[in-house]
VODREN-942621 format. One record per atom (N, C-alpha, C, O, CB): x, y, z. Coordinates in pm, whole numbers, plus 50000, padded with zeros to 5 digits. Glycine has a CB too. Layout:
// VODREN-942621
XYZ
...
// end
This chain:
// VODREN-942621
487695043347670
489225040047662
489675020147662
490415014847579
489945049147825
489295016347723
489764999547701
488694989647632
487464988647637
490064992247857
489854981847559
488854975447479
487884965947523
487604966647642
489424969747391
486954952347416
486074945447530
487134934747552
487094928147656
484374939247486
488194932447448
489334920247525
489724923047684
489664915247779
491024920747438
490204939847677
490484943647796
489364943247923
489634940848040
490944955847772
488374945447883
487264951447976
486924936348032
486664934748151
485794961347889
486944924947938
486744908547969
487864904248107
487774898548216
487264897847798
488794910048037
490214903048138
489884915548294
490314914748409
492584907148021
489154923948244
488864934848390
488384926148511
488964924448619
487444947948361
487114920648467
486564908348488
486814905348606
486134907048707
486934898948409
488284898648584
489484891348710
490674902448741
491874901048763
490474874548638
489834913648733
490914923148788
491554918348976
491184909649055
489974941048785
492724929748982
493294934149145
493624943849182
494844942349182
494274929449193
493504950149205
493674961249292
495074957549372
495264949249461
492294963149394
495784964749322
497114964049386
497904970849489
498774966749565
497744964849311
497234985949466
497904998649518
496985008449528
496425006449420
498995003749436
496365018149579
495885035449641
496585043649656
497695039349686
495385037849762
496525054849651
496945062649686
495805079649669
495075080849570
498225059749623
495845089349764
495025101649714
496065106249679
497215102049686
494115110849800
495215123849605
496405132249522
496935140549621
496725137549738
495895141949390
497725152549589
498485157149713
497285168849701
498025178249730
500445161449707
496375173249686
495355182649715
493535176049751
492405180849751
495455192349573
494265161249779
493085154249835
491845153549755
490835147849796
492725160249956
491935158849653
490515153449561
490365145549482
489235144249435
489975160249492
491495136849434
491445129049393
491705110549429
492745109049494
491895135049333
491255102549412
491845085349454
492265081049354
491885085549246
490855073349505
493255070049369
494085065349256
494185052849280
495005049549366
495375071249236
493495043549219
494225028249223
494735021749099
494265020948986
493245017649274
495905016949157
496825012149056
496274991549014
495814982749088
498725015049147
496634991648872
495924968148891
497094964348835
498084970448795
494084957748757
496684949948843
496974946348814
497814941448668
498824934548660
496474945948868
497044947248567
497284949548429
497574963748413
497064971248329
496134945448344
498484966948504
499274985648451
498544996848444
499085006748395
499844987548296
497134997448492
496735007048455
496155015948578
495335011148656
495945003448357
496635029548591
495925039448713
494445043148668
494225046548552
496835055548736
493495042348758
492335047848781
492035063848827
492515064448941
491905039548868
491705071748806
491485078248826
490265086448895
489545092948820
491845077948764
489985086449041
488385087949078
488345103949167
488745107949277
487765071849201
487555110349041
487385121449110
486275123649251
485095123949215
487055129649002
486455124949378
486275119849499
484965131549512
484105129649597
487755119549613
484915141549438
483305150949439
482465142749362
481475139049425
483265168149359
482535138649241
481935128449158
481335121949246
480245125249293
482755120249075
482225108249291
482135099549366
481145099249490
480545089149525
483235098549391
481085106549526
480065109549660
478605116949623
477685118049704
480915120849773
478585121249498
477055125249449
476215113249416
476685103549356
477055134549314
474645114049465
474265105349444
473815100849290
473355108649207
473555105649528
474025087849271
473675082249130
472315087849091
471455092649166
473615065649127
472265085648895
471395095348857
469925081948875
468765082048915
471895103948677
470865072348817
469485059048779
470175048948881
470905049448980
469355050348566
469665041248817
469775023148915
471145018548832
472045010648860
467965007148875
470955024348754
472115016848576
473315021048615
474405015248611
471865025348374
472935034248662
474365037048631
475515038548775
475335043248888
474295051848540
476545033248718
477925030048804
478885042148838
479175052248774
478875019648721
479285037048969
480495051948974
481895044448956
482555037149030
480575062749161
482115050648788
483885047348770
484485058448768
484275069748812
484455039948635
485395052548701
486825061648735
486355076448626
485515077048536
488755050548664
487485089348691
486745100648518
487825100048455
488015109548379
486215121148523
489095087648461
489915085648334
490835078748375
490875074748491
490445097148261
491795075848280
492535068148314
494455066748285
494865072148182
491755059448270
495035062948334
497135065348315
497575049548236
497565039348305
498385066148546
497865049148123
498145036848093
499695039548210
500365049748190
498265033047897
499925034448271
500775034848335
502765026748297
503835030848249
499905030148436
502065010848370
502975003448328
502274991148258
501814981048313
503875000448437
502304993948138
501494984348018
502024968448034
501304958748013
501944990447837
503154967848067
503534953048010
503814948948181
504654940148201
505204951647869
503154955048300
502954949848437
502624953748499
501914963048458
503514946648495
502644952848639
501574957648729
501864970148809
503024974048823
501254947148823
500754976948866
501344989748984
500924983949088
499754982149122
500735006748983
502384979249165
502604971749231
502314983549347
501274983549413
503844963649203
503154991449360
503035002949457
502645018149421
502955021549307
504285003749515
502055026849493
502165042349484
502515054049590
502595051349710
501015045749447
502605058949571
502705068249675
502695085549629
502995089749518
504065063949748
502225094649758
502125106249666
502825117049714
502925119249835
500775110549642
503355124549625
504525135049669
503545149549682
502365149449646
506015136549528
504055159149726
503865173049696
503405173049509
502235174649477
505505182149744
504345171349420
504065179249286
504215168049216
504365171149097
505025191949237
504245151649239
503895137649152
503085126449237
502795125549356
505395129949101
502905120449151
502025105849139
502975099949171
503825106449110
501315099749004
503595091049229
505045082049184
503965067849205
502915066249267
506935083649325
504935057649106
504105042949110
505205036349054
505795041248957
502555040549017
505685021149129
506555014149152
505845001449056
504664998049069
506865013249309
506694995948970
506384983148883
507574973848927
508274974349029
506364986048702
507614963448798
509224956448754
510044962248747
510214965548630
509534950648645
510844966548819
512474972948744
512664987948716
513644992148655
512744966748581
511384998348780
511035011048779
510035018148860
509035013648916
510775012748675
510575032048854
509735040348958
509265051048851
510155055948782
510665047249105
507775055848828
507555066148748
507115077448839
506445075348940
506595062548641
507475088648803
506485103948844
505395108648725
505435108748602
507675119448862
504665111348801
502995115448720
503005133748802
502725137448916
500985099948809
503355139348709
502855156148748
501205154548806
500325148248747
502855168448572
501075160048903
499895161148961
499125167548872
498065162948829
499915167149082
499765181948829
498625190748732
498065182348677
496845181848693
499045200848622
498875170548571
498085171448476
497195154148466
496515148748379
499085176848344
497665150148599
496305141648624
495675144648688
494695137348678
496225131048658
495475154648793
493825158748784
493835165748756
493265173248836
492915160048861
494285172448646
493085182948542
492765170348449
491905174448370
493905200448426
493055157348421
492645150648293
492675153248191
491775151948107
491795148048280
494245159848170
494275166148045
495165150847924
495775141047969
495375184448076
494915154347764
495615143547731
496965141847759
497445130447765
495485142047619
497405148447771
499165147547813
499415138047923
500505132547941
499855162947874
498085136048015
498335131948153
498565112448153
498635104248245
496795138248255
498625111148023
499575096448009
501225094248004
501855083848026
499195090147875
501675105647972
503155110847957
503785114648092
503885125948140
503205123947861
504395097648166
505625101948268
505935113348240
506005120048137
506905094348268
506245115748416
507455130848396
508855128348415
509695135548362
507245143848514
509225115748508
510675107748508
510055093948524
508915089648543
511905111948645
511205089148508
511345072548554
513035070748616
514085074448562
511045059948385
512875065548714
513915060848800
514075042548755
513045035948769
513375064548979
514955037448719
515315024748698
516205020048830
517225024948878
516075023848559
515395008348868
515934997248980
517034989648971
516584980848898
515084987549002
518294986248994
519404982648990
519064968548963
518314962849043
520194986449101
519684959748825
519284948248831
520664939648884
521814943848868
518634944648693
520304926948951
521144918648983
522324911848838
521994912648720
520164908349055
523464906448877
524254903148753
523474889348669
523824886448555
525964899148807
522664883648722
522404871648658
520964875048601
520214865648575
522504858648759
520564887448582
518824894048603
518784904848470
519554914448474
518504905548795
517924903048356
517614914948253
517334922148319
517934932748305
516704914948152
516454921648413
515954938648485
515644937048616
515394927048683
514464946648419
515694947148636
515054952248775
514634948348876
513664941948834
514314956848772
514604946949024
513614942649064
512274949649135
512094960949181
514124935549122
511364937649124
510104946849133
509804955049251
510084950549363
508964939049118
509184968149237
508874976149372
507804973949497
507534983649567
508514987949329
507304962949520
506774961949616
505724972249715
504504972749727
507664958649655
506734979149769
506204992149855
507195009449823
508255012749770
506484986150048
506535013449862
507105028249844
506565036049974
505475034550030
506525036149691
507835046650015
507435056350133
508475066050091
509585063950042
507555050450305
507725079550129
508365090250059
508435102750232
507615105350320
507095096249883
509585106350209
509695114450338
510115129150274
511215132350229
510945107450457
509055136050284
508765150950221
510185159150347
510935168250310
506435157950256
510215155150437
511605165650500
512865167150425
513405178050412
512215160050640
513465153150362
514295153550250
514505152250157
515605152550102
514755151250244
513155150050099
512825142849946
513485130149917
514105128649811
513295152149824
513405122949987
513905110949958
512915097649937
512115097850030
514795109050059
512795092549898
512245079549822
512285067849866
513085061049802
512775077249714
511755062149950
512355041949977
511765034949912
510535035249902
512145032950123
512325028949868
511655012349727
512045004349787
513235004449820
512305008149545
510964991749834
511474978949899
511214969449786
510514971249686
510704974550045
511814960649817
511894959249645
512144934949685
512484928249783
514274974449533
511794932349568
511584915549574
513014908349584
513104896149574
510774909349422
514214917349608
515244908149583
515534916549731
516634922049738
516334907649423
514654917849842
515254922349980
515974933249992
516574935950096
516054913650033
515994940449890
516494957149923
515594965949960
514384963949971
517074964649809
516204976249980
515294988650072
516064999649938
517255001349965
515914992750311
515885002749884
516645012849782
516095027049795
515005029549743
516445008049622
517005039849880
517135046849886
517595061249800
518755063549768
517355042149943
516275071849766
516855074949592
516375093149658
515755093249765
515475064349387
516635103749606
516875117349647
515825119349496
516255118349381
518835124449665
515015120849517
514365126649411
514725144049358
513995150349282
512915124849458
515355146549386
516225158249307
516915156049211
517255164649130
517105164349372
517295141549205
518415137549056
517895127649029
518105123248916
520125134149062
516765118449142
516725104549073
517815095749118
517515084149088
516815105648919
518985096449177
520155086549201
519835082649363
519325090849440
521865094549171
520245067549405
520575058249485
521895074349585
522835082049564
521345040049373
520895069549695
521675080449789
522615064749878
523835063049891
520185094149926
521175053549935
522225042649988
520945032649917
519925033949849
522755041550200
521965019449998
521125008349972
520805001850112
521784996550163
521824998149872
519445001050199
519384993050302
519564975050305
518514970450260
518174997150343
520274966650331
520284952450284
519924947650435
520064955150531
521864946250205
519494935350447
519704926850549
518244920750601
518014917950718
520504934750659
517324919250494
516164909450468
516354898950341
516424904450232
514824918450440
516434888150341
516354875850246
515894869850190
516194858750146
516484869750252
514284881450167
513554874950060
512754886850058
513204896350123
512824859850081
511504888649990
511094897349930
510514909050062
510244905550177
510094890749822
510444921750014
510214932350110
508824936450072
508584942949971
511304944350104
507444930350201
505974935350143
505824946750153
505164952250065
504794930650198
506394955650271
505914971850314
506854974850368
507794968150411
504684975550408
506514992050368
507875000150423
506905004850475
505795005050423
509075009350344
507335011750641
506675026250721
507415035550780
508395035450854
505835023550834
506815042850738
507965058250738
507125065150875
505905065350895
507825072450542
508155070250954
507815076651080
508065092750977
508915097050899
509045071651249
506975096951027
506495111850953
508225126250960
508735134750887
504615119851099
508455119751103
510155126351145
511315123151027
512175131450996
510875117351309
511225111150972
512395100750872
513135101750914
514085106650852
512835101450741
513325096851084
514015093751124
514555077751153
515635072551184
513785100551187
512975072451120
513245056951146
511945049751053
510795053951036
513155052651340
512685036350997
511845028450892
511785015450942
512655008550995
512425028150745
510345012950910
509944994850975
510054987150806
509454992450712
507594992251073
510634978250791
510144968250680
510154956450706
511134952150767
510784968450568
508914945850660
508924935450658
508824927250510
508874932150398
508114933950743
508664911650554
509814911350429
508984893250470
508394891350576
512234917750459
509144882350361
508584872350324
509494858750417
509254846850436
508634872850155
510664868750462
511624861850526
510974858050648
511684850850719
512864869350544
509834860750694
509224864250848
509834872050936
509894866551046
509054853450929
510414884450932
511154894650979
510854908050977
510954914150871
512114893950932
510544912751063
510714929751060
511684932651061
512424924051109
510274937951151
512344944551017
513294951951072
512954967051074
512104971550997
514484949251005
513874977651191
513644988751216
515174994651209
516134989851269
512814989651340
515195008051110
515985014551046
516245021851119
515335027551180
515735018450946
517945025851151
518085042951215
518255053151058
519465054151038
520025045251345
517595059350965
518115066250885
518825076750926
518795085550840
517375069050815
519515079951028
520475092150985
522045082850987
523085084850924
520395108051124
521675072651082
523085062751055
523055054550982
524115048450975
523615055451149
521955049550890
521735038950775
521905025450871
523025020550855
523005040050630
521355020350937
521495005951003
520595003951046
519735011851086
522345002551096
520624985151048
519444982651097
519784981351260
520654973851304
518784969751023
519074988651328
519274987351498
517794974951569
517594974451691
519025008951581
517154968651495
516044958751554
515764948851453
515964951651334
514644966051595
515274936651491
514904924851383
513864919451461
514254915751571
516124912851340
512954918151443
511324911251485
511204895451418
511004894551296
509814922751401
511314884751488
510764873851383
509274869351515
509474865951631
512364856751333
508284870451467
506744870051521
507134856151498
507854852551590
505224878251440
506934846051404
506844834751422
507224824651486
506754813251486
506914832951367
508474831051568
509284828551690
508174826451791
508284815251842
510344841051731
507064833951840
506424833451957
505414826051916
504824826151808
506104845552021
505194816852051
504184803052019
502684812251991
502074809851887
504034789052189
502354818452049
500804822052072
500484834751913
499464841451898
500604832052278
501934834451798
501834841951706
502024830651597
501334832651497
502764853951716
502574822551595
503094814951463
501754807151460
501064802751553
504704804451474
501554806551305
500304797251236
501234790251132
501194795751022
498814807151152
502134778351140
502304770251103
502044767650941
502864765650852
501834764951185
500004768850934
499294765950861
499614777150715
499444774050597
497994765750939
500104790750768
500344803150726
501434804350650
501654810150543
500414811150820
502294795950746
503954803850698
503764813650800
502854815950881
504254812350510
505554822050759
506554827550840
506074838550821
505644843550925
507954825950817
505934844850729
505914852850590
504874868650645
503644868350650
504944840350434
505664880350678
504954893850735
504744901350604
505574905450523
505954903450852
503704901950605
503234908450478
502424924250524
501544928550449
502064896250393
502774931750644
502324945550629
502784947550749
502904937850824
500844949650598
503184962650797
503594966050940
503564983550889
503784989150781
505404957551005
503184988051021
502774999151076
504025006551250
504775000151324
500974993251111
503835014551249
504315017751366
504205031551437
504355040051349
505465014851354
504075035251514
504325049351571
505965049851696
506775040651691
502575053551670
506125060551785
507085057051798
506995049451987
507935046252059
508005069851748
505195048552022
505225040752082
504945023352072
505365014452147
504725046752136
504195022451965
503995007351906
504245004751760
504445013751678
502555002751925
504224991551733
504534986651611
503874975051602
504024966451689
505864985351585
503084973551499
501964966451419
502314959651302
502744964851199
500974975251379
502034943751330
502334937451216
501804921451187
501614914951290
503734938451214
501554914451057
501194905251070
500974902650928
500934912350852
500324904551161
500754884550858
500774877050748
500434866550790
499414863250850
501814876250678
501604859350746
500904844050798
501054842050914
500344832950956
501394831350742
502024849151021
501974850551136
500634856551209
500154863851121
503004856751153
500124857051277
499374862351337
499684878251343
500844882551347
499314855451447
498074889951345
498384902151366
498834902651504
498264896451595
497334910951334
499844909951519
500224913851642
500654930851682
501054939951609
501334904551663
500434930551805
500894947251889
502404947651958
502684941952063
499694950952046
503204954251888
504144951951983
505104968552034
505384977751957
505154939051905
505414967452182
505814976852228
507144981252163
507784972952098
505784974652352
507494991052175
508604999852086
509894998352173
510944993552133
508175017852063
509675003152296
510145004352356
511134988352428
512354988252448
509255012152402
510244977352451
510844969452509
510874951252377
511374940052389
509954970052676
509924958852258
510214946152166
509584936352186
509754925952123
511394941252166
508394938752314
507654923452344
506294927952297
506064940052295
507634916752527
505014916252244
504184913952193
503344918052307
503364911252410
504194902552132
502214934552290
501214936052453
500004928452354
499074925152428
500664958552544
499774925352240
498814922752187
498514914152117
498684920152011
498574928952151
498104901752080
498024895251994
496104889351938
495134884651997
499094885452046
496434893351800
494814892951750
494194884051691
494664879151588
494484901251672
493204880751733
492014867151696
491664872151583
491364883851604
490534863651797
491524869351468
491294875451344
490354861651275
490684850851323
492904880451257
489364861351182
489224846151133
489464849350969
488674849750875
487474837651176
491024851750981
491884852650853
492264844550811
491764834150857
492794858250846
493444842350690
494084837350605
495704840950577
496544835450506
493304839550512
495754854050675
497324863150651
496634875550634
495474875950595
498504859050497
497294885450659
497604894650689
498014903450552
499094901250497
498454891950786
497234911850510
498454926150405
498474932350427
499264939850370
498574932650291
497354939450574
496844949450529
496784954350789
496234951950897
494934944650373
497934962250711
497854963850914
498664981550898
499684986150846
499474945651054
497374987450984
497185002551011
497015007851137
496045003551198
496155007250950
497715016351194
497695020651341
497135035651295
497765045051248
499385019751438
495345034351335
494755052051284
494535055651412
494315045951485
493115055051176
494515064751458
494055072951557
494425061251700
495525056851735
492245077951523
493215058851751
493045049651850
492535036151844
491965030251935
492405054751921
492825031651723
492135018451695
493785010251562
494935013751537
489985023551591
493085001451529
493814987851463
493044990651305
492124998751301
493284968951559
493434984151190
492584985751080
493784975951003
494944978450973
492155003351022
493034964750986
493324951250953
493154944350828
492334951150767
492724944951027
493494933950753
492754931050640
493514925850591
494664929450619
492174939450566
493294911050460
493824904350385
493104894050359
491994896150312
494864902250417
493574878850382
492864870850327
491684868150401
491704858850481
493524860950300
490664874850387
489044876150461
488034886350379
488704896550359
489174883450635
486644888150321
486094893350309
485824903550379
484804910050356
485644888450289
486734906950481
486654918850557
487724927650623
488884925250657
485954915650643
486964938650631
488354948850707
488434951850824
488094963450847
488544962150667
488874943750943
488264948151091
488944961551138
490174962151132
488594935851215
488394969951173
488714978251318
488574973251477
487594969551543
487774989951318
490124974951513
490214968551653
490444978851778
490484990751747
491454957951650
490604975551914
491074981951972
492294974552007
492444962651982
490314986252052
493374983852078
494544984452085
494554966352143
495194956652102
495114998452180
493684967752239
493514953952317
492954940652237
492944928852273
492464956752438
492514946152124
491734935152045
490484936152071
490554926152143
492084921552071
489434938952077
488024942752092
487814945951931
488424953251853
487724956552209
486674936951918
486434942151771
485164953951734
483964951251739
486084928251686
485644965551701
485014976551656
484154976951534
483334985851512
485884984851644
484294971251490
483704970551369
484224960051249
485424957351241
483784983651327
483364955051166
483584944351054
483154947950967
481934948850966
483154932351060
484134953350811
483194961350717
483104951950578
483844955250485
483884978150683
482364942450564
482494935050446
483014940850333
482844952750305
481394930550414
483724931950257
484644943050109
483994934349999
483074926350020
486994942550089
484414936049912
483904931149719
484854919949710
484714910149638
484344945349553
485794922049787
486944908349734
487014899449879
486744903549992
488994915249679
487414887849843
487844877449954
488784881449973
488994879250092
487954863849940
490114889749906
490794891449955
491714906549957
492264908949849
491114881749932
491954917550073
492464928950064
493554927750047
494134917550083
492284936050145
494414941449965
495044941549902
495564960049998
496594961850063
494444936949747
495044964849986
495304977150012
494124985950089
493004986050038
495654982349886
494334992650202
493465004050241
494105017250281
495155018350344
492664999850352
493355026850237
494215041250194
492775045250268
491675039750270
494765047349990
493535062450352
492455070350361
493175083750401
494315084450448
491335064750462
492315094350374
492655106650424
491575114450519
490435109850513
492985114350308
491695122050577
490745135250680
490625146450592
489485150150618
491625142350839
490995152950518
490585166450465
491265170050307
492485169550292
491115177950582
490445173350203
489035181450271
487705170850285
486585174450323
488475195650152
488185153950239
486995147950275
487735134450293
488475127550224
485695148850166
486995133550465
487345119050551
486925103750426
485825103750372
485955118650735
487615095850407
487355090050344
488665075350346
489885075050333
487055099550242
487415062850372
488725049650351
488145047350197
487105050450139
488615031050483
489675038750149
488795034050060
489945020250034
491165021650027
488315046149923
489135005750019
489634996750012
489614985649905
488564982849849
489414994350098
490934978649873
491064978549738
491934960949774
492734958749865
492064995049654
491464951849679
491584936949624
491414931049533
491124934849420
491154930349660
491594920149575
491414906549448
489944908649364
489114899549355
491284887649540
489744922249303
488224919149237
488274933449124
489474935149100
486574919849386
487924937749092
487314950948949
486834960649025
486494970548961
485834946448825
486674961449157
485434971849255
486774977449370
487934973649388
483614958749371
485834988949435
486764996249522
485584999849639
484495004949613
487625010749439
486044996349768
484664995449878
485285010949969
486355012650028
484594975250012
484515017349957
484615033250040
483465035550154
482275032450139
484345047249918
483855039750233
483815039750356
484055056950404
485125062750387
484895028750403
482715064050472
482895082050513
483065080950685
483005090450762
481065094350463
483275067150720
483455066950868
483885051950889
483945045450784
482025071550956
484245044051029
484725032851063
484065025851061
484655015151053
485205031551146
482755024351065
481435009751087
480525004750971
479554997250977
480135014251201
481145011350854
480365003850751
480505007950604
480635020050584
478935004850784
480515000750512
480655005150359
479715012650352
478655010850411
480594995150247
480065026350246
478635037650216
478475036550060
477565042149999
478945057450265
479955025049971
479455030749855
480695017349740
481855014949773
479785052949852
480205013149651
481315007849583
481885018149480
481165026849433
480914994949516
483375016749442
483675020849272
483745005349197
483894993549226
485525030749245
483545012649100
483665001248952
484985003848874
484905011348777
482275004248821
486324997748909
487554998648814
487575004648667
487945015148615
487984985448797
487014993448629
486934998248485
485364987648399
485064989448281
488874993948400
// end
């Protein structure tokens, strides 16, 4: 698919985002150059036939040819990709079948542009609530746009952040949303009332602040009991009821881009050549080496095949089928 010049460019590729298909049969990765690679999981887990063979995508989508694939999320019927000024939906039936029509977008939502801008804001994070079919888009204008996927129209706009929104996290019930930003804050939102209920400023806590790395918060995740966040500020775990830090993690990173609460463990990564698995109390469970010095995306699924995928500032994805070691590596192109 790619020309020789593009292949040379992809040597310096960055994998910005990932997700799994709705049926769990495919892993998808979005690149710095606007392409989405589709890996069939049954194929990538087979033994290689020779030492020269590489595990590469089954096919690609040229999703945003003039931009990045900054964010991705899966709904029951669509792969949803976010980029500068737009969100696009791709029919899973075509994407997973590998048909020629797969490169045709099913629908596009344009992000509203500011008065002094010719294009809409970049969509850095997407979250989807299947209960009400709402899509949440965290953008670099500091706003969270809420779209109804029935008609693609803006339902509401959540405002409060003063800089880029790096990530969104949504509770399964769709009643609460957490957002984190370059402005150094984490905001909690009551989606029923459509209002901001709490603001955390981790960098104001002495043992969390890291002046050399800045105030920004690059990742957030939460449950009914716990909130996890990190960025320039250290990775920290907070009590949801008291909004006080319970654990401050001591990691050899220079910034956090990934923070996940997974079962009874914490998963973290960022400016470091490892993905860390930790207990809630900060004990190191495993340190998984990565193909990149910086990780931007970690996704996982339990069924039909348990799989972790790690992507970042390289042309490779690292795959784990448990939480303790890297099992194999995929090549984007």
